[in-house]
C-alpha positions in Angstrom: -30.5 -0.8 3.1 -31.3 1.7 0.4 -29.0 2.3 -2.6 -28.1 5.8 -1.5 -26.9 4.8 1.8 -25.0 1.9 0.4 -23.2 4.0 -2.0 -22.3 6.6 0.8 -21.0 3.7 3.0 -18.9 2.2 -0.1 -17.6 5.7 -0.8 -16.8 6.5 2.8 -14.9 3.2 3.1 -13.0 4.0 -0.1 -12.0 7.4 1.1 -10.7 5.9 4.3 -8.4 3.6 2.4 -7.3 6.4 0.2 -6.1 8.4 3.3 -4.4 5.3 4.7 -2.5 4.8 1.5 -1.5 8.2 1.3 -0.4 8.4 5.0 1.6 5.2 4.5 3.3 6.5 1.3 4.3 9.4 3.2 5.7 7.6 6.1 7.5 5.3 3.8 9.2 8.2 2.0 10.1 9.9 5.1 11.7 6.6 6.3 13.5 6.4 3.2 15.0 9.5 3.6 16.0 9.0 7.1 17.7 5.8 6.0 19.6 7.7 3.3 21.0 10.3 5.8 22.1 7.2 8.2 23.6 5.5 5.3 25.5 8.6 4.5 26.7 9.0 8.0 27.8 5.5 8.1 29.8 6.1 4.9 31.7 9.0 6.7 32.1 6.8 9.8 35.9 5.7 10.6 36.7 3.1 12.5 39.7 3.0 15.1 42.0 1.4 12.3 41.6 4.6 10.4 39.8 2.9 7.5 36.5 4.2 6.1 33.6 1.7 6.4 32.6 2.7 2.5 33.3 -0.8 1.7 29.9 -2.0 3.1 26.9 -1.4 0.8 23.4 -0.8 2.4 20.5 -1.6 0.3 17.9 1.1 0.0 14.1 0.7 -0.1 12.5 2.5 -3.2 
C-alpha cells in the first residue's frame, strides 16, 4: 500500500473516531439533562403520607 493511501486510511479512521466521540458526548449531555429533569420531578413528588421525598439524594453523572 502506497504511503498516501495509508495516510488517507488512517486519517479517515481518525475522523470516524472523532465523530463517534462527538456523538457519544452529545448523547451523554442529553442524558444528563434528562436525568436532572427527572431528579427535579422526584424532588417535588410527595407520597401519600404528605412528606416530600427530598430526603433522598440522587447522584448525577458529570
